[in-house]
Steps between C-alpha positions, in 0.01 A plus 500: 500500500780761501573766755573850371640800684390841374579854600251785506480843654327546834184660356447221247560242773240667722238517224566142390475375858164679542358366171615146583333524841176628343505199268572266793827381345864493590720750318668210324171361366369850419812589295507159327136538393563858387793382286291215358216739413743744332652221289153378396400853392824541304447165324139589410613839372767336282248253354245777435766719342602219265135426421435869429796529265384187316147638480628832362699314234193299398287815487755662266497191276121467493439870444598436139697713260523871567442592137185510294515242222151565368429694182178702497381303803564164328766246592717383210423160350751216522586561137567870566708423810715244322543686171864499392479685170701794374486819702311669213230229520406596855192720518 
């Protein structure tokens, strides 16, 4: 275990000392647990952020094309989709 020296203003020291006493902990243990909790929250936030960006990408992919490919409410047949005739042959 490592020892760390920190500096803080008098008001923060007072409030931290009071909160540590309420929790029945030394200031050292109180601050170490607070740092550990903050790191855990940051890690969860990073994972959720990555998961959300991946989810958004999948939603964009699965939402399908943003154009209407149907004609008169009917999807084109495979033959119509793959037709490679002259431009004048296209209906």
